[in-house]
C-alpha positions as CSV (number, residue, x, y, z in Angstrom):
1,M,6.3,36.4,-37.6
2,T,3.6,33.8,-37.0
3,A,0.3,34.4,-35.2
4,D,1.4,32.0,-32.4
5,M,4.6,34.1,-31.9
6,L,2.6,37.3,-31.7
7,S,0.1,35.7,-29.3
8,R,2.9,34.5,-27.1
9,R,4.6,37.9,-27.1
10,H,1.4,39.7,-26.2
11,F,0.8,37.2,-23.4
12,L,4.3,37.7,-22.0
13,A,4.0,41.5,-22.3
14,A,0.7,41.4,-20.4
15,V,2.1,39.2,-17.6
16,S,5.2,41.4,-17.3
17,T,3.1,44.5,-17.0
18,V,1.0,43.0,-14.2
19,W,4.1,41.9,-12.4
20,A,5.9,45.2,-12.8
21,S,3.0,47.3,-11.6
22,S,2.4,45.1,-8.7
23,T,6.0,45.1,-7.6
24,A,6.0,48.9,-7.7
25,R,2.9,49.0,-5.5
26,A,4.5,46.6,-3.0
27,G,7.8,48.6,-3.0
28,T,9.8,45.4,-2.6
29,R,11.3,42.7,-4.8
30,S,9.1,39.7,-5.6
31,L,10.3,36.2,-6.6
32,R,8.5,35.5,-9.9
33,V,7.5,31.9,-10.3
34,V,5.6,30.2,-13.2
35,G,3.9,26.9,-13.1
36,A,1.4,24.8,-15.0
37,T,-1.8,25.3,-13.1
38,G,-3.7,28.0,-11.3
39,L,-6.6,28.0,-8.9
40,I,-8.9,25.8,-10.9
41,G,-12.1,27.7,-11.1
42,R,-11.8,28.4,-7.4
43,D,-12.6,24.7,-6.9
44,A,-11.1,24.2,-3.4
45,L,-10.0,20.6,-3.8
46,A,-8.8,20.9,-7.4
47,S,-6.6,23.8,-6.2
48,H,-5.3,22.2,-3.0
49,H,-2.2,20.8,-4.7
50,L,-1.1,24.3,-5.7
51,I,-2.0,25.7,-2.3
52,R,0.2,23.1,-0.6
53,S,3.0,23.5,-3.1
54,L,3.1,27.3,-2.4
55,E,3.3,26.5,1.4
56,V,0.0,28.3,2.1
57,G,-2.0,25.5,3.6
58,E,-1.2,22.6,5.9
59,G,-2.9,19.4,7.0
60,L,-2.7,17.4,10.2
61,F,0.4,15.8,8.8
62,R,2.9,16.6,6.1
63,V,5.5,14.8,4.1
64,G,9.0,15.1,5.4
65,P,12.2,15.5,3.3
66,L,12.8,11.7,3.2
67,G,9.2,10.9,2.3
68,G,8.0,9.9,5.8
69,L,5.1,11.6,7.6
70,E,5.8,14.4,10.0
71,P,3.4,16.3,12.4
72,G,1.6,19.2,10.8
73,L,-1.2,20.8,12.7
74,A,-1.5,17.6,14.7
75,I,1.4,17.6,17.2
76,Q,0.4,14.2,18.7
77,S,-1.7,11.3,17.6
78,E,-2.8,8.0,19.1
79,T,-5.1,5.1,18.2
80,S,-7.2,2.7,20.2
81,T,-6.1,-0.9,20.7
82,D,-8.6,-2.1,18.2
83,G,-7.6,0.5,15.6
84,S,-11.1,1.9,15.3
85,T,-10.5,5.3,16.9
86,W,-7.8,7.9,16.3
87,R,-7.2,11.0,18.4
88,F,-5.2,14.0,17.0
89,R,-4.1,16.7,19.4
90,L,-3.6,20.2,17.8
91,S,-1.0,22.8,18.4
92,P,-2.4,25.2,21.0
93,T,-0.6,28.2,19.3
94,A,-1.5,27.6,15.6
95,L,-3.2,30.5,13.9
96,F,-4.6,31.0,10.4
97,H,-3.1,33.9,8.5
98,D,-6.3,35.9,9.3
99,G,-5.6,35.5,13.0
100,T,-8.2,32.9,13.6
101,K,-7.1,30.1,16.1
102,V,-6.8,26.7,14.6
103,S,-9.4,25.1,16.9
104,A,-10.5,21.4,17.0
105,E,-14.0,22.6,16.0
106,I,-12.8,24.2,12.8
107,V,-10.6,21.2,11.9
108,A,-13.3,18.7,12.7
109,S,-15.8,20.7,10.6
110,A,-13.4,20.9,7.7
111,L,-12.6,17.2,7.7
112,S,-16.2,16.3,8.0
113,R,-17.0,18.3,4.9
114,L,-14.0,16.7,3.1
115,R,-15.1,13.1,3.9
116,Q,-18.3,13.8,2.1
117,T,-16.6,15.2,-1.0
118,A,-15.8,12.6,-3.7
119,A,-12.7,14.4,-4.9
120,S,-11.2,14.2,-1.4
121,A,-8.8,11.4,-0.3
122,L,-10.8,11.2,3.0
123,Y,-13.9,10.2,0.9
124,R,-12.2,6.8,0.4
125,T,-11.6,6.1,4.1
126,P,-13.9,4.1,6.3
127,T,-14.7,7.1,8.5
128,A,-17.8,6.8,10.7
129,S,-17.6,10.2,12.5
130,I,-15.3,13.2,13.2
131,A,-15.7,15.2,16.4
132,A,-13.9,17.9,18.4
133,E,-13.0,17.3,22.1
134,D,-11.2,20.2,23.7
135,D,-8.0,20.6,21.6
136,T,-8.3,17.2,20.1
137,V,-9.9,15.9,16.8
138,V,-11.4,12.4,17.2
139,I,-12.0,10.2,14.1
140,R,-13.9,7.0,14.6
141,L,-13.8,4.3,11.9
142,D,-16.1,1.6,10.7
143,K,-13.1,-0.7,10.6
144,P,-9.3,-0.5,11.3
145,F,-7.5,1.6,8.8
146,A,-3.9,1.9,9.8
147,I,-2.9,4.3,6.9
148,L,-5.3,7.0,8.0
149,P,-2.5,9.5,8.7
150,A,-1.3,9.2,5.1
151,F,-4.8,10.3,3.9
152,L,-4.7,13.2,6.4
153,A,-1.4,14.3,4.7
154,A,-2.8,14.4,1.2
155,D,-3.2,17.7,-0.5
156,T,-7.0,17.3,-0.5
157,S,-6.9,17.2,3.3
158,L,-5.5,20.7,3.8
159,I,-7.2,22.7,6.6
160,L,-8.0,26.3,5.5
161,A,-9.6,29.0,7.5
162,P,-13.4,29.3,7.3
163,S,-13.0,32.7,5.7
164,S,-11.3,31.1,2.7
165,Y,-14.7,30.1,1.4
166,T,-17.6,32.1,-0.1
167,A,-21.2,31.7,1.0
168,T,-21.7,29.1,-1.7
169,G,-18.8,27.1,-0.5
170,S,-16.4,27.9,-3.4
171,L,-12.8,28.9,-2.7
172,G,-12.1,32.6,-2.4
173,V,-8.7,33.7,-1.3
174,P,-7.1,30.7,0.4
175,I,-6.1,31.4,4.0
176,G,-3.9,28.8,5.6
177,T,-1.3,28.3,8.3
178,G,1.9,27.8,6.2
179,A,5.0,29.7,5.5
180,H,3.3,32.0,2.9
181,R,0.0,34.0,3.0
182,V,-2.0,34.9,-0.1
183,D,-2.4,38.6,-0.5
184,A,-4.3,38.7,-3.8
185,V,-5.7,36.4,-6.5
186,I,-6.0,37.7,-10.1
187,D,-8.3,35.8,-12.4
188,N,-7.3,32.5,-10.7
189,D,-4.0,32.5,-12.6
190,I,-1.8,35.0,-10.7
191,L,-1.3,34.7,-6.9
192,E,0.6,37.4,-5.0
193,L,2.0,36.1,-1.7
194,S,4.2,37.2,1.2
195,S,6.0,35.5,4.0
196,A,3.8,34.7,7.0
197,K,6.7,35.1,9.3
198,D,9.1,38.1,9.9
199,Q,12.1,37.6,7.7
200,T,15.3,39.3,8.8
201,A,18.0,37.0,7.4
202,F,20.1,38.3,4.6
203,G,18.6,37.3,1.2
204,S,15.2,36.2,2.6
205,I,12.4,36.1,0.1
206,T,9.5,38.0,1.6
207,N,7.3,38.3,-1.5
208,L,6.6,36.1,-4.5
209,R,4.3,36.1,-7.4
210,Y,3.1,32.9,-8.9
211,T,1.6,32.8,-12.4
212,A,-0.1,29.8,-14.1
213,V,1.0,29.4,-17.7
214,T,-0.4,26.3,-19.4
215,D,2.0,26.1,-22.3
216,A,5.3,24.4,-21.2
217,E,7.4,26.1,-23.9
218,T,6.1,29.5,-22.9
219,R,7.2,28.8,-19.3
220,A,10.6,27.9,-20.6
221,R,10.8,31.1,-22.7
222,M,9.8,33.2,-19.7
223,V,12.7,32.0,-17.5
224,E,15.0,32.2,-20.5
225,A,14.1,35.8,-21.1
226,G,14.4,36.8,-17.5
227,D,10.6,37.3,-17.1
228,A,10.6,34.8,-14.3
229,E,13.1,33.6,-11.8
230,I,11.8,30.0,-11.6
231,A,9.8,27.9,-14.1
232,Y,8.3,24.6,-13.0
233,V,7.1,21.6,-15.1
234,L,9.3,21.9,-18.2
235,S,9.5,19.6,-21.2
236,P,12.7,17.4,-21.6
237,I,13.5,19.1,-24.8
238,A,13.2,22.6,-23.4
239,T,15.1,21.6,-20.3
240,E,18.0,20.4,-22.5
241,R,18.1,23.8,-24.2
242,L,18.0,25.7,-20.9
243,A,20.8,23.7,-19.5
244,R,23.1,25.1,-22.1
245,N,22.3,28.7,-21.0
246,S,25.0,29.9,-18.7
247,S,22.7,32.3,-16.9
248,L,20.3,29.5,-15.8
249,R,20.5,26.4,-13.7
250,V,18.4,23.3,-14.3
251,V,17.2,21.1,-11.5
252,K,16.1,17.5,-12.2
253,T,14.5,15.5,-9.4
254,P,13.2,11.9,-9.8
255,G,9.6,11.7,-8.7
256,P,7.0,9.1,-7.8
257,R,5.2,9.4,-11.1
258,V,5.0,6.7,-13.7
259,R,4.1,6.9,-17.4
260,Y,2.1,3.8,-18.4
261,V,-0.4,2.5,-20.9
262,M,-3.9,1.7,-19.6
263,V,-5.3,-1.5,-21.2
264,N,-8.9,-2.4,-21.5
265,A,-8.8,-6.1,-20.4
266,A,-12.6,-6.4,-21.1
267,D,-11.8,-6.0,-24.8
268,A,-11.8,-9.5,-26.3
269,R,-8.4,-8.8,-27.9
270,L,-6.8,-7.5,-24.8
271,A,-8.3,-10.0,-22.3
272,D,-5.6,-12.5,-23.4
273,I,-2.5,-11.9,-21.2
274,R,-0.4,-12.9,-24.1
275,V,-1.5,-9.9,-26.1
276,R,-0.8,-7.6,-23.1
277,R,2.6,-9.1,-22.7
278,A,3.3,-8.7,-26.4
279,L,2.5,-5.0,-26.2
280,S,4.9,-4.7,-23.3
281,L,7.7,-6.7,-25.0
282,A,7.5,-4.6,-28.1
283,L,8.3,-1.4,-26.3
284,D,11.9,-0.2,-26.6
285,R,11.6,1.9,-23.5
286,A,15.3,2.8,-23.3
287,T,15.3,4.3,-26.9
288,A,12.1,6.2,-26.2
289,A,13.4,7.5,-22.9
290,R,16.7,8.6,-24.6
291,I,15.1,10.3,-27.6
292,V,11.9,11.9,-26.1
293,L,12.7,12.2,-22.4
294,R,16.4,12.9,-22.9
295,N,17.1,10.4,-20.1
296,P,17.6,6.7,-20.8
297,D,17.6,5.9,-17.1
298,A,13.9,6.9,-17.1
299,A,13.0,3.6,-18.9
300,A,10.8,1.7,-16.5
301,T,12.0,-1.8,-15.6
302,R,8.9,-2.3,-13.3
303,L,6.0,-0.2,-12.2
304,M,7.4,1.6,-9.2
305,P,10.4,3.9,-9.6
306,P,13.6,3.6,-7.5
307,I,12.5,6.5,-5.4
308,L,10.0,4.1,-3.8
309,P,12.4,1.3,-2.8
310,E,10.0,-0.5,-0.5
311,W,7.7,-1.1,-3.5
312,T,10.4,-2.5,-5.8
313,P,10.9,-6.2,-4.9
314,S,14.3,-7.5,-6.1
315,D,12.9,-10.9,-7.1
316,I,10.8,-9.4,-10.0
317,A,12.4,-9.8,-13.4
318,P,12.9,-6.4,-15.2
319,L,10.5,-5.6,-18.0
320,E,12.3,-6.5,-21.3
321,Y,12.4,-5.5,-24.9
322,N,12.1,-8.5,-27.2
323,V,10.3,-8.2,-30.5
324,A,10.7,-11.8,-31.5
325,K,9.1,-13.0,-28.2
326,A,6.3,-10.5,-28.7
327,E,5.6,-11.8,-32.2
328,A,5.7,-15.4,-31.0
329,L,3.2,-14.7,-28.3
330,L,0.8,-13.1,-30.8
331,Q,1.2,-16.0,-33.2
332,E,0.6,-18.5,-30.3
333,A,-2.6,-16.6,-29.5
334,G,-3.8,-17.0,-33.1
335,W,-3.1,-13.5,-34.4
336,E,-1.9,-14.0,-37.9
337,Q,0.5,-11.6,-39.6
338,Q,-1.0,-9.9,-42.7
339,T,0.8,-8.7,-45.9
340,E,-0.6,-5.3,-45.1
341,G,-2.3,-3.9,-42.1
342,P,-2.6,-5.3,-38.5
343,R,-2.7,-8.9,-37.4
344,Q,-6.1,-10.6,-37.6
345,R,-7.9,-13.5,-36.0
346,G,-11.4,-14.6,-36.8
347,G,-12.4,-11.3,-38.3
348,L,-10.9,-9.2,-35.4
349,R,-8.0,-6.9,-36.1
350,L,-5.3,-5.8,-33.7
351,A,-6.0,-2.2,-34.3
352,F,-6.6,0.2,-31.4
353,T,-7.1,3.8,-30.5
354,L,-4.5,5.2,-28.0
355,S,-5.8,8.1,-26.1
356,T,-3.5,10.7,-24.4
357,Y,-3.5,14.4,-23.5
358,A,-1.4,17.5,-24.1
359,M,-1.1,18.8,-20.6
360,R,2.2,16.9,-20.2
361,P,4.3,18.0,-23.2
362,E,6.2,14.7,-23.6
363,L,3.1,12.4,-23.9
364,A,2.3,13.2,-27.6
365,P,5.8,12.4,-28.9
366,L,5.9,9.3,-26.7
367,A,2.6,8.2,-28.2
368,T,4.1,8.5,-31.7
369,V,7.1,6.3,-30.7
370,L,4.8,3.7,-29.2
371,Q,2.7,3.7,-32.4
372,A,5.8,3.0,-34.5
373,Q,7.1,0.3,-32.1
374,W,3.8,-1.6,-32.0
375,R,3.5,-1.5,-35.8
376,K,6.6,-3.7,-36.0
377,I,4.7,-6.6,-34.4
378,G,1.6,-6.1,-36.4
379,V,-0.4,-3.9,-34.1
380,D,-1.9,-0.7,-35.5
381,V,-2.6,2.3,-33.3
382,S,-4.2,5.6,-34.0
383,I,-3.6,8.4,-31.6
384,E,-6.3,10.7,-30.2
385,M,-5.5,13.8,-28.1
386,V,-8.3,14.4,-25.6
387,T,-8.6,15.8,-22.1
388,P,-7.8,13.6,-19.0
389,E,-11.5,13.9,-18.1
390,R,-12.4,12.3,-21.4
391,I,-10.0,9.5,-20.8
392,L,-11.6,8.9,-17.3
393,Q,-15.1,9.0,-18.9
394,K,-14.1,6.4,-21.5
395,S,-12.4,4.2,-18.9
396,R,-15.5,4.1,-16.7
397,N,-18.0,3.5,-19.6
398,G,-15.8,0.8,-21.1
399,S,-15.1,2.5,-24.4
400,L,-11.4,3.0,-23.8
401,E,-9.0,0.8,-25.7
402,L,-5.5,2.1,-24.8
403,A,-4.4,5.3,-23.1
404,L,-1.0,6.8,-22.4
405,M,-1.0,8.4,-18.9
406,I,1.0,9.7,-16.0
407,R,0.1,8.8,-12.5
408,S,1.6,9.9,-9.1
409,Y,1.7,7.2,-6.5
410,L,2.2,9.7,-3.7
411,A,-0.9,11.9,-4.1
412,V,-1.7,10.2,-0.8
413,P,1.8,9.6,0.8
414,D,1.5,5.8,0.9
415,P,1.4,4.2,-2.6
416,V,-1.2,1.6,-1.5
417,A,-3.8,4.4,-1.4
418,T,-3.4,5.2,-5.1
419,L,-2.9,1.5,-6.0
420,S,-6.1,0.6,-4.2
421,E,-8.0,3.4,-5.9
422,D,-6.8,2.1,-9.3
423,F,-6.9,-1.7,-8.9
424,L,-9.1,-2.7,-5.9
425,S,-12.2,-4.4,-7.4
426,T,-14.5,-2.6,-4.9
427,S,-13.0,0.9,-5.5
428,S,-15.6,3.5,-6.5
429,A,-12.8,5.7,-7.9
430,R,-11.4,3.3,-10.5
431,G,-10.7,4.9,-13.8
432,W,-7.0,5.7,-14.0
433,G,-5.8,2.1,-13.6
434,A,-7.4,-1.3,-14.3
435,V,-10.1,-1.4,-16.9
436,G,-12.1,-4.6,-17.1
437,W,-9.6,-6.5,-14.8
438,T,-9.8,-7.6,-11.2
439,S,-7.8,-9.9,-8.9
440,H,-9.0,-11.5,-5.7
441,D,-5.4,-12.0,-4.5
442,L,-4.6,-8.4,-5.1
443,D,-7.7,-7.3,-3.2
444,E,-6.8,-9.4,-0.3
445,A,-3.2,-8.1,-0.2
446,M,-4.3,-4.4,-0.4
447,L,-7.0,-4.7,2.3
448,G,-4.6,-6.5,4.6
449,Y,-2.0,-3.8,4.1
450,Q,-4.5,-1.1,4.9
451,A,-5.7,-2.7,8.1
452,T,-2.4,-3.2,9.9
453,S,0.7,-1.3,11.0
454,A,2.7,-4.5,11.3
455,E,5.6,-4.0,9.0
456,T,6.1,-7.8,8.4
457,V,2.6,-8.1,7.1
458,R,2.9,-4.9,5.0
459,A,6.2,-6.1,3.4
460,R,4.5,-9.4,2.3
461,A,1.5,-7.5,1.0
462,R,3.8,-5.1,-1.0
463,Q,5.5,-8.1,-2.7
464,T,2.2,-9.7,-3.5
465,I,0.8,-6.5,-5.0
466,M,3.8,-5.7,-7.1
467,R,4.2,-9.3,-8.4
468,I,0.5,-9.5,-9.5
469,L,0.6,-6.2,-11.3
470,H,3.9,-7.1,-12.9
471,D,2.7,-10.6,-14.1
472,E,-0.8,-9.6,-15.1
473,L,-0.1,-6.2,-16.7
474,P,-3.5,-4.6,-16.2
475,I,-1.5,-1.5,-17.1
476,V,1.8,-1.5,-19.0
477,P,4.6,0.5,-17.3
478,H,6.6,2.7,-19.7
479,S,8.9,5.2,-18.0
480,W,9.6,6.9,-14.7
481,Y,9.3,10.7,-14.2
482,E,11.7,13.5,-13.5
483,H,10.5,16.9,-12.1
484,M,12.2,19.5,-14.2
485,L,12.6,23.2,-13.3
486,A,14.9,26.0,-14.3
487,H,15.9,29.1,-12.4
488,T,18.0,32.2,-12.9
489,K,21.1,32.8,-10.8
490,A,19.3,35.6,-9.0
491,V,18.0,33.0,-6.5
492,T,19.8,30.2,-4.7
493,D,19.0,27.1,-2.6
494,V,16.5,26.0,-5.3
495,T,15.7,22.3,-4.9
496,G,13.1,20.0,-6.3
497,D,10.8,18.0,-4.0
498,P,10.8,14.3,-5.0
499,F,7.6,13.8,-3.0
500,E,5.7,16.5,-4.7
501,S,4.5,18.2,-1.6
502,S,6.1,21.6,-1.9
503,F,8.0,24.0,-4.2
504,R,10.2,24.6,-1.2
505,I,10.3,28.4,-1.8
506,S,10.6,29.2,1.9
507,R,14.1,27.6,1.8
508,M,15.3,29.8,-1.1
509,R,17.3,32.9,-0.9
510,W,18.2,35.9,-3.1
511,A,21.7,35.5,-4.3
């Protein structure tokens, strides 16, 4: 038996012991859930995605089952004629789990703090002031910003009770207004929760225990061994294995995430659009999706996945695989094929470092496939496994060459928010998208979209944005994403959320 196997067995035993003893104390059955991340160092904003997914915290708005915005804590909203002032009326009966009333003063104070925090979506809005007026929160803007409600629906805009925070401002036990309350936090990695409402229906899940397990294969083994009822964020290979297990069910849900290659257009070799197009043409996306992702339909034909139909103009030609055309473009750009090694031109070599990270289990094998496919056209790539933070650092200091990434375009539930963060030339948050590349026409389309609620204007802007990104390739799309989870037959009504806003545990039932 290897050391890794022993380590995994000891970990599983420790987790099972904690769960068993805690269940005995509670005297009731708990739904055991494993996921990829915990409360990240009690950092409030870094943990907000988990807090929302577990249905603990809510914002003024939430994402509905079809992807549109629905009222959350704000039951009514209105904007001034010039678009510079928004008013959000709160529910008069809303309470935090500790019994505190959700007042306009608490919400305004929380949002004011968030707009000064760089990691918050609100930090990127043109907000001038936030104030409380009776039961209403009033947000005044420096300029019209029609997509403000989408930013208020982001996970970093959750409203938690003041008692959720320590004297230093770090997150303690999160106290929200959602379907579940947090009863205990153990070392940031285990959360014990219970229903915030009286549950009398047959099969209702009144208690759950969430555990963060960073290794995807360990998560798969836990649901396989019956040490968890549900495991989230599984690798394609593990999911294929679990689907053959008659005691389990696998749920696959297309999501708004895209795998893509970041390209440093400030690099003299990559500044030439012909080189970027050659890199794209050399990618046999369908084969990579079939072999690594176990889903040939995941091969991207454009940037946005089908789940975002408004952002997929029909007049854009699909991305294609054509090695001969890729080689012709490189030859036309002066890159000569060598007997050995990469193509060369004037002392420069088409040799790059591709950075990626291990948090998503499929990225490393995909990087190896890309490496082999690019070698066929005379492009050498070495792979480095680093942290996402290191990739961001390299992107911002200009040392990045290529990077294989995953990006969600609904972190703020309007794709233009993330697109603007990644590609707008004036964005202070750039780092996950364009490197050394800007477009005046793209800037104009994005800013125009943000400023209006007129759908005709927005539709034209969407087409312009998508066409420019497709033609210029500041990033090279590779494949679309599927959320993968597995669960035992002890629990029913398990569904994935294509919009990544919730685990939907409150809808589940014991079988």
